[in-house]
C-alpha positions in Angstrom: -64.4 -25.9 34.9 -62.4 -26.2 32.1 -60.2 -28.9 30.9 -58.2 -28.4 28.3 -58.1 -32.2 26.0 -54.0 -33.3 25.5 -53.2 -36.3 23.4 -50.4 -38.7 24.7 -49.1 -41.9 23.8 -48.5 -45.5 25.8 -47.1 -48.5 24.9 -49.6 -51.5 25.2 -48.2 -51.7 28.9 -48.5 -48.9 30.2 -52.1 -48.6 28.7 -53.0 -52.1 29.9 -51.5 -51.1 33.6 -53.0 -47.6 32.8 -56.7 -49.2 32.6 -56.3 -52.1 35.8 -55.2 -49.4 38.5 -58.5 -46.5 36.9 -60.2 -49.8 36.6 -59.1 -51.0 40.3 -59.3 -47.9 42.4 -63.4 -47.3 40.5 -61.9 -44.1 38.7 -62.2 -42.7 35.3 -58.9 -43.1 33.7 -58.5 -40.0 32.2 -58.9 -39.0 36.9 -56.1 -41.3 37.4 -53.9 -39.9 34.6 -54.6 -35.9 36.4 -53.9 -37.2 39.6 -50.6 -38.9 38.0 -49.4 -35.8 36.7 -50.1 -33.3 39.9 -48.5 -35.7 42.2 -44.8 -35.7 39.8 -45.6 -32.1 39.5 -45.2 -31.6 43.0 -42.5 -33.6 43.2 -40.5 -32.0 40.6 -41.9 -28.5 42.0 -39.6 -29.1 44.7 -36.4 -30.5 42.9 -33.7 -27.5 43.3 -32.0 -28.5 40.0 -36.1 -27.0 39.2 -35.7 -24.2 41.2 -32.8 -23.1 39.7 -33.7 -24.2 36.2 -36.5 -22.0 36.2 -34.7 -19.1 38.1 -32.8 -18.9 34.7 -35.4 -18.8 32.7 -36.7 -16.5 33.9 -33.3 -14.7 34.7 -33.7 -14.9 30.5 -37.0 -13.8 29.8 -36.2 -10.8 31.7 -33.3 -9.8 30.0 -34.5 -10.6 26.6 -38.2 -8.2 28.1 -35.3 -5.5 28.8 -33.5 -4.8 25.4 
């Protein structure tokens, strides 16, 4: 599986907490971050406001393509 490299900026407190969670969980920091992102995306994807915004964005894109 290929991965896309990205850069994020964390506060010193966030970085320390992230490193602590990774260390205690015996996981690489990158895996903890990927798991957190997966969890957040899963939560957001099920949100009705997000779904409505997504439908609106799709409708706008389709409208632009019809022009």
